[in-house]
PLY file of the C-alpha trace (Angstrom):
ply
format ascii 1.0
element vertex 439
property float x
property float y
property float z
element edge 436
property int vertex1
property int vertex2
end_header
18.93 -6.36 -33.11
15.22 -6.16 -32.55
14.29 -5.24 -28.98
13.06 -8.31 -26.77
9.39 -9.06 -26.29
7.81 -6.90 -23.86
6.60 -9.25 -20.81
4.91 -8.13 -17.19
4.92 -9.86 -14.45
1.60 -9.21 -12.22
1.65 -10.39 -8.94
-1.11 -10.04 -6.69
-2.55 -10.71 -2.72
-4.97 -13.58 -2.99
-8.09 -11.92 -1.92
-10.90 -10.83 -4.37
-10.32 -7.00 -3.86
-6.80 -7.76 -5.22
-7.35 -10.32 -8.10
-10.02 -8.68 -9.58
-8.35 -5.28 -10.43
-5.04 -7.03 -11.10
-6.15 -9.30 -13.74
-8.20 -6.70 -15.72
-4.89 -4.41 -15.25
-3.26 -7.73 -17.26
-5.74 -7.41 -20.14
-5.38 -3.71 -20.16
-1.64 -4.16 -20.73
-2.54 -6.79 -23.45
-5.14 -4.74 -25.27
-2.23 -1.71 -25.06
0.47 -3.28 -26.20
-0.54 -6.17 -28.72
3.12 -7.42 -28.93
3.22 -8.29 -24.82
3.17 -11.15 -22.95
1.48 -10.88 -19.10
2.00 -13.59 -16.79
-0.63 -13.56 -14.04
0.25 -14.57 -10.44
-1.54 -15.20 -7.51
-1.26 -18.29 -4.70
-2.01 -21.87 -5.41
-4.91 -21.59 -2.92
-6.47 -18.61 -5.10
-5.45 -20.30 -8.44
-7.32 -23.47 -7.59
-10.27 -21.27 -6.90
-10.23 -19.18 -10.35
-9.98 -22.51 -12.37
-12.07 -25.25 -10.43
-11.17 -28.44 -11.75
-14.06 -29.89 -14.14
-15.89 -33.24 -13.82
-13.63 -34.65 -15.76
-10.25 -33.55 -13.98
-9.39 -31.06 -16.30
-8.99 -27.32 -15.51
-9.40 -24.12 -17.19
-6.64 -23.75 -19.96
-3.76 -22.13 -18.25
-3.20 -19.53 -21.20
-5.79 -16.99 -22.84
-5.18 -14.22 -25.16
-3.65 -16.15 -28.09
-0.95 -17.69 -25.39
-0.28 -13.99 -24.61
-1.62 -14.26 -21.00
-0.57 -17.21 -18.97
-1.72 -17.72 -15.25
1.83 -18.96 -13.15
0.58 -19.78 -8.99
2.92 -19.55 -6.44
3.28 -20.63 -2.76
2.63 -19.26 0.50
3.39 -22.12 2.21
-0.23 -23.39 3.39
-2.41 -26.01 2.15
-5.73 -23.88 2.62
-4.25 -20.08 2.10
-5.82 -17.95 4.86
-8.71 -19.12 7.16
-10.92 -16.99 8.25
-10.28 -16.50 12.06
-11.04 -14.25 15.05
-7.03 -14.77 16.42
-5.09 -11.95 15.40
-2.24 -14.64 15.73
-3.98 -16.60 12.91
-3.75 -13.92 10.51
-0.24 -12.39 11.37
1.01 -16.17 11.34
-0.35 -16.37 7.69
1.19 -13.17 6.72
4.83 -14.35 7.73
4.40 -17.41 5.70
3.32 -15.89 2.65
6.20 -13.40 2.92
8.87 -16.13 3.57
7.57 -18.81 1.17
6.02 -16.39 -1.35
9.60 -14.55 -1.92
11.20 -17.71 -2.20
8.63 -19.38 -4.70
8.19 -15.83 -6.53
12.07 -15.53 -7.21
11.62 -18.89 -8.71
9.05 -17.72 -11.06
10.98 -14.84 -12.03
14.07 -17.23 -12.75
11.96 -19.47 -14.89
10.86 -16.47 -16.89
13.97 -15.11 -17.07
15.48 -17.81 -18.56
14.14 -17.95 -22.36
14.46 -14.26 -22.48
11.29 -12.62 -20.93
12.36 -10.51 -17.69
9.64 -9.66 -15.84
5.92 -2.35 -9.01
-5.51 9.81 -1.59
-4.46 6.08 -0.17
-1.17 5.76 -1.24
-0.32 9.55 -0.19
-1.54 8.87 3.25
1.18 6.24 3.47
3.43 7.59 2.09
3.54 10.86 4.07
3.03 8.62 7.29
6.31 6.95 6.74
8.25 10.05 5.60
7.67 12.39 8.22
4.37 12.33 10.01
4.14 9.10 11.82
4.68 10.62 15.05
2.26 13.05 14.91
0.00 10.01 14.07
1.20 7.76 16.59
0.97 10.21 19.56
-2.86 11.10 18.46
-4.03 7.36 17.25
-6.56 6.99 20.08
-8.08 10.55 19.45
-10.46 10.12 16.47
-11.24 13.65 15.97
-7.67 14.88 16.10
-7.35 16.61 12.74
-4.07 15.57 10.58
-2.83 17.86 7.80
-1.29 15.91 5.27
0.75 17.61 1.85
-1.86 17.38 -1.16
-4.83 16.21 1.10
-7.50 18.24 2.88
-7.49 18.19 6.26
-8.16 14.84 7.81
-9.41 13.34 11.14
-7.36 10.27 13.15
-10.73 8.51 12.23
-10.49 9.05 8.07
-7.11 7.47 8.32
-6.40 3.76 7.42
-6.65 1.81 10.63
-3.22 -0.09 9.36
-1.86 3.07 10.01
-4.09 3.95 13.90
-4.54 0.32 15.21
-2.01 -1.85 13.56
1.22 -0.46 14.89
0.33 -2.14 18.11
2.25 -5.81 17.92
-0.84 -7.23 19.33
-3.49 -5.83 16.51
-4.72 -8.39 14.43
-3.33 -6.40 11.31
-0.17 -5.70 12.61
1.70 -7.95 9.60
-0.17 -5.39 7.11
1.22 -2.11 8.41
4.88 -4.01 8.92
4.00 -4.75 4.88
3.44 -1.10 4.25
6.38 -0.05 5.97
8.63 -2.72 3.81
7.18 -1.32 0.73
7.73 2.13 1.10
11.59 1.48 2.15
11.66 -0.66 -0.67
10.42 2.17 -2.82
12.90 4.77 -1.62
15.71 2.26 -2.40
14.67 1.92 -5.91
17.39 3.46 -8.70
15.93 4.88 -10.95
12.67 5.39 -9.03
10.21 2.61 -9.46
7.20 3.39 -11.41
4.06 2.94 -8.98
0.57 2.31 -11.21
-2.17 3.27 -9.05
-6.00 2.30 -10.09
-7.17 5.94 -10.21
-7.61 8.65 -13.10
-5.67 11.65 -12.46
-9.28 13.80 -12.66
-10.10 12.30 -9.73
-7.34 12.95 -7.27
-5.31 15.76 -9.04
-4.04 17.20 -5.48
-3.05 13.57 -3.96
-1.15 12.94 -7.10
0.71 16.03 -7.00
1.68 15.31 -3.51
4.14 12.33 -4.37
6.35 14.04 -6.52
8.95 12.08 -4.94
7.91 8.98 -6.62
6.60 8.48 -10.21
2.92 7.61 -9.54
1.34 6.80 -12.93
-2.80 6.50 -12.47
-3.89 3.92 -15.10
-7.86 3.36 -13.91
-9.90 2.59 -13.46
-9.59 -0.82 -14.61
-12.84 -2.13 -14.47
-13.80 -3.20 -18.12
-17.97 -4.58 -18.15
-18.89 -8.06 -17.81
-15.47 -8.89 -15.83
-16.42 -12.04 -13.86
-12.74 -12.87 -12.62
-12.11 -14.00 -9.02
-12.59 -16.80 -6.40
-16.12 -16.55 -5.47
-18.50 -18.37 -7.50
-21.89 -16.23 -8.66
-25.34 -16.99 -7.88
-27.39 -17.74 -11.77
-26.67 -14.51 -13.36
-30.19 -14.73 -15.45
-32.14 -14.66 -12.40
-30.93 -11.49 -10.82
-30.62 -9.84 -13.98
-34.07 -10.77 -15.31
-35.22 -9.55 -11.68
-33.72 -6.20 -12.40
-34.98 -6.14 -15.99
-38.18 -5.69 -14.50
-37.52 -2.86 -12.35
-38.46 0.82 -13.06
-35.15 3.11 -13.75
-33.33 4.04 -10.48
-35.66 2.26 -8.13
-33.33 -0.61 -6.69
-31.01 -0.27 -3.67
-27.89 -2.42 -4.22
-26.12 -3.44 -1.08
-22.99 -5.25 -0.86
-20.10 -5.13 1.66
-17.35 -6.67 0.08
-15.47 -10.02 0.14
-14.05 -10.17 3.46
-16.54 -8.07 5.85
-18.14 -10.37 8.47
-21.72 -9.53 9.42
-23.30 -10.37 13.16
-26.58 -11.58 13.38
-27.61 -8.24 14.70
-26.65 -5.99 11.80
-28.04 -8.60 9.31
-31.60 -7.90 11.10
-31.12 -4.35 11.20
-30.02 -4.37 7.48
-32.73 -6.56 5.95
-35.43 -4.41 8.19
-34.24 -1.00 6.82
-34.07 -2.16 3.70
-38.08 -3.80 3.63
-39.23 -0.48 5.65
-37.38 1.69 2.60
-40.40 0.07 0.55
-37.85 -0.08 -2.47
-36.66 -2.92 -4.23
-33.68 -4.28 -3.29
-30.27 -6.55 -4.39
-28.76 -7.56 -1.26
-25.42 -9.65 -1.57
-25.21 -11.56 1.47
-21.98 -14.24 1.24
-22.28 -18.10 1.80
-19.79 -17.65 4.52
-22.08 -15.56 6.50
-24.89 -17.72 5.87
-23.49 -20.77 7.22
-22.39 -18.61 10.77
-26.63 -18.86 11.14
-28.16 -21.41 12.48
-30.46 -23.58 10.17
-33.36 -22.62 10.93
-32.15 -18.87 10.66
-30.77 -19.61 7.32
-34.03 -20.76 5.98
-36.10 -17.62 7.67
-33.71 -15.35 5.84
-35.90 -15.71 2.38
-39.15 -15.89 4.12
-38.56 -12.65 5.47
-38.07 -10.88 2.00
-40.75 -9.16 0.65
-39.28 -6.04 -1.62
-36.01 -7.47 -2.57
-33.71 -10.46 -3.51
-30.51 -12.05 -1.85
-27.78 -13.59 -3.64
-24.55 -14.97 -2.30
-22.14 -12.95 -4.93
-22.85 -11.33 -8.51
-21.30 -9.69 -11.33
-20.91 -6.24 -9.41
-20.00 -4.54 -12.80
-22.86 -5.77 -14.57
-25.37 -4.53 -11.25
-24.15 -1.26 -11.55
-24.41 -0.73 -15.08
-27.95 -1.68 -14.80
-30.45 1.53 -15.39
-32.95 0.02 -12.81
-30.10 0.45 -10.04
-30.38 3.60 -8.14
-28.33 3.68 -5.09
-25.30 1.47 -3.78
-24.95 0.71 0.02
-21.22 -0.45 0.15
-18.13 -0.91 2.69
-16.34 1.53 0.39
-13.77 -0.86 -1.01
-11.74 1.04 -3.92
-12.93 -1.43 -6.20
-16.67 -0.75 -5.12
-16.32 3.05 -5.06
-14.96 3.35 -8.51
-17.02 1.08 -9.98
-19.87 3.08 -8.69
-18.56 6.03 -9.60
-17.77 4.49 -13.47
-21.49 3.62 -13.49
-22.99 6.81 -12.32
-24.51 5.13 -9.14
-25.01 7.25 -5.97
-23.37 5.64 -2.81
-24.31 5.21 0.93
-21.08 4.75 2.80
-20.51 2.37 5.26
-16.66 1.86 6.04
-15.57 -0.49 8.30
-11.34 -0.70 8.13
-8.10 -0.09 5.81
-8.64 2.35 3.24
-12.64 2.44 3.33
-12.93 5.53 5.57
-10.65 7.57 3.26
-12.30 6.07 0.66
-15.90 7.34 1.82
-14.33 10.92 2.66
-13.63 11.44 -1.29
-17.29 9.84 -2.04
-18.76 12.39 0.22
-16.62 15.26 0.38
-14.53 15.74 -2.89
-17.00 14.01 -5.52
-20.04 14.86 -3.39
-21.84 11.46 -4.78
-22.80 9.85 -1.88
-23.45 10.39 1.85
-22.00 8.87 5.09
-23.83 6.02 7.44
-23.35 6.62 11.27
-23.17 3.85 12.90
-23.65 3.43 16.81
-21.53 2.55 19.63
-21.89 -0.88 18.95
-20.82 -0.72 15.39
-23.85 -1.58 13.95
-25.97 0.66 11.10
-29.35 0.70 12.17
-32.09 0.74 9.80
-33.74 3.97 10.86
-30.53 5.23 9.74
-30.07 3.25 6.89
-33.32 4.44 5.41
-32.48 7.89 6.07
-29.38 7.43 3.99
-31.14 5.57 1.14
-33.71 8.66 0.95
-30.79 11.34 1.08
-29.16 10.13 -2.21
-31.91 8.31 -4.41
-33.76 10.66 -6.99
-31.69 13.62 -5.34
-30.90 16.17 -8.31
-28.05 17.67 -6.66
-26.33 13.92 -6.35
-27.60 13.00 -9.68
-26.04 15.93 -11.45
-22.44 15.02 -9.65
-23.12 11.78 -10.58
-23.02 12.22 -14.05
-20.62 14.62 -14.06
-17.93 11.79 -12.72
-19.02 9.50 -14.70
-18.72 11.59 -17.61
-15.27 12.29 -16.63
-14.21 9.03 -15.84
-15.20 7.19 -19.17
-13.17 9.79 -21.28
-9.99 9.02 -19.01
-10.30 5.44 -19.54
-11.37 5.68 -23.14
-9.15 6.10 -26.23
-6.79 9.08 -25.93
-7.95 9.85 -22.19
-5.64 10.23 -19.51
-5.39 7.02 -18.08
-5.05 5.42 -21.52
-2.37 7.74 -22.33
-0.52 7.11 -19.57
-0.84 3.14 -19.79
0.30 3.95 -23.48
3.37 5.59 -21.88
3.87 2.99 -19.68
4.32 0.50 -22.09
6.30 2.17 -24.14
8.86 2.69 -21.45
9.10 -0.97 -21.21
8.68 -0.60 -17.32
8.19 -3.30 -14.85
5.02 -4.61 -13.25
0 1
1 2
2 3
3 4
4 5
5 6
6 7
7 8
8 9
9 10
10 11
11 12
12 13
13 14
14 15
15 16
16 17
17 18
18 19
19 20
20 21
21 22
22 23
23 24
24 25
25 26
26 27
27 28
28 29
29 30
30 31
31 32
32 33
33 34
34 35
35 36
36 37
37 38
38 39
39 40
40 41
41 42
42 43
43 44
44 45
45 46
46 47
47 48
48 49
49 50
50 51
51 52
52 53
53 54
54 55
55 56
56 57
57 58
58 59
59 60
60 61
61 62
62 63
63 64
64 65
65 66
66 67
67 68
68 69
69 70
70 71
71 72
72 73
73 74
74 75
75 76
76 77
77 78
78 79
79 80
80 81
81 82
82 83
83 84
84 85
85 86
86 87
87 88
88 89
89 90
90 91
91 92
92 93
93 94
94 95
95 96
96 97
97 98
98 99
99 100
100 101
101 102
102 103
103 104
104 105
105 106
106 107
107 108
108 109
109 110
110 111
111 112
112 113
113 114
114 115
115 116
116 117
117 118
118 119
121 122
122 123
123 124
124 125
125 126
126 127
127 128
128 129
129 130
130 131
131 132
132 133
133 134
134 135
135 136
136 137
137 138
138 139
139 140
140 141
141 142
142 143
143 144
144 145
145 146
146 147
147 148
148 149
149 150
150 151
151 152
152 153
153 154
154 155
155 156
156 157
157 158
158 159
159 160
160 161
161 162
162 163
163 164
164 165
165 166
166 167
167 168
168 169
169 170
170 171
171 172
172 173
173 174
174 175
175 176
176 177
177 178
178 179
179 180
180 181
181 182
182 183
183 184
184 185
185 186
186 187
187 188
188 189
189 190
190 191
191 192
192 193
193 194
194 195
195 196
196 197
197 198
198 199
199 200
200 201
201 202
202 203
203 204
204 205
205 206
206 207
207 208
208 209
209 210
210 211
211 212
212 213
213 214
214 215
215 216
216 217
217 218
218 219
219 220
220 221
221 222
222 223
223 224
224 225
225 226
226 227
227 228
228 229
229 230
230 231
231 232
232 233
233 234
234 235
235 236
236 237
237 238
238 239
239 240
240 241
241 242
242 243
243 244
244 245
245 246
246 247
247 248
248 249
249 250
250 251
251 252
252 253
253 254
254 255
255 256
256 257
257 258
258 259
259 260
260 261
261 262
262 263
263 264
264 265
265 266
266 267
267 268
268 269
269 270
270 271
271 272
272 273
273 274
274 275
275 276
276 277
277 278
278 279
279 280
280 281
281 282
282 283
283 284
284 285
285 286
286 287
287 288
288 289
289 290
290 291
291 292
292 293
293 294
294 295
295 296
296 297
297 298
298 299
299 300
300 301
301 302
302 303
303 304
304 305
305 306
306 307
307 308
308 309
309 310
310 311
311 312
312 313
313 314
314 315
315 316
316 317
317 318
318 319
319 320
320 321
321 322
322 323
323 324
324 325
325 326
326 327
327 328
328 329
329 330
330 331
331 332
332 333
333 334
334 335
335 336
336 337
337 338
338 339
339 340
340 341
341 342
342 343
343 344
344 345
345 346
346 347
347 348
348 349
349 350
350 351
351 352
352 353
353 354
354 355
355 356
356 357
357 358
358 359
359 360
360 361
361 362
362 363
363 364
364 365
365 366
366 367
367 368
368 369
369 370
370 371
371 372
372 373
373 374
374 375
375 376
376 377
377 378
378 379
379 380
380 381
381 382
382 383
383 384
384 385
385 386
386 387
387 388
388 389
389 390
390 391
391 392
392 393
393 394
394 395
395 396
396 397
397 398
398 399
399 400
400 401
401 402
402 403
403 404
404 405
405 406
406 407
407 408
408 409
409 410
410 411
411 412
412 413
413 414
414 415
415 416
416 417
417 418
418 419
419 420
420 421
421 422
422 423
423 424
424 425
425 426
426 427
427 428
428 429
429 430
430 431
431 432
432 433
433 434
434 435
435 436
436 437
437 438
């Protein structure tokens, strides 16, 4: 009998930072396994945003790549998905619905796929060791950001460097307490797997050698960075690409400061003022992403004045970040240090000004500054605001710095080699496919 056609089910949380790398992974799996089928699944709300209805009522075709990539959404039990709110109860209620209804509807998808014979899994190190012997020491000192914690495979870290899901979110009243519970459940599930599940991680082994060696209890396979150029997948509508790309084309090499704080970060009026003031006074051209929901939060007159204040730069609501970072004119990235943004910047050879806020961002900033030496961490004041003078200082520190440039070039070459034909990540993905494992 011939072996069954390999099939991969890629499930993802309905946030832009999860959808983009998951969809890229799906496409990498298709390229690496020509006979494979891939089903990509996120929530119904996110699916509709990825494929908005056309004027005639038709949607983007549900299948791509010769019918080998299909999109099957699942329900999170809501009509509108998660709606931004300052109420921690709202997020935790959404997560409860996501877990309950999501588990039921995903099970239905798995059953439907199995019926025709198509059976459908650093920061991970920190979570792993927290739930395997280090929870007590972190919990005991969680209010002391300067307390040093030593975890196997990692350089010494302060409590302030750890993901806030492991410090603040252990409190049931915290906004992200449900996320803490999710990671706890994930680690319990992985511990019970027999044989051990393969955990795919979006990095390459050269970037995090010691960290990867510290999770020997699980089969962790680095297959990244998963970031093909020109990939525009996601749930946000982009600005007219020709406008900002033509603007970049007219700028000298390594002259532009690119600024984006990702798809989730909020920005108060005071921070927006300091940001634009610092960029203008740096006297360098800049491309700044200010999402539509942030603009909407401003009163009408303030929104009108936003563009009137721009002399040296351009503001867009969303853009193709990979294309922007790959442009020769971009010489610096002011970033929140989400993992996607960090990897895209390293792969593009662009130094970073790190402004981490939450989740894994503080640890990612440590890798950028301390391990790879391709950026600098900006200091925020007691009110949590990045001041214009500090922004200007950091921009000057990383741009046109020969030592930073040398490190940036080195790591770019390493990532290109790892993800290229026969590189470490390419070999790992091929090995994963050969094992006919489950995603």
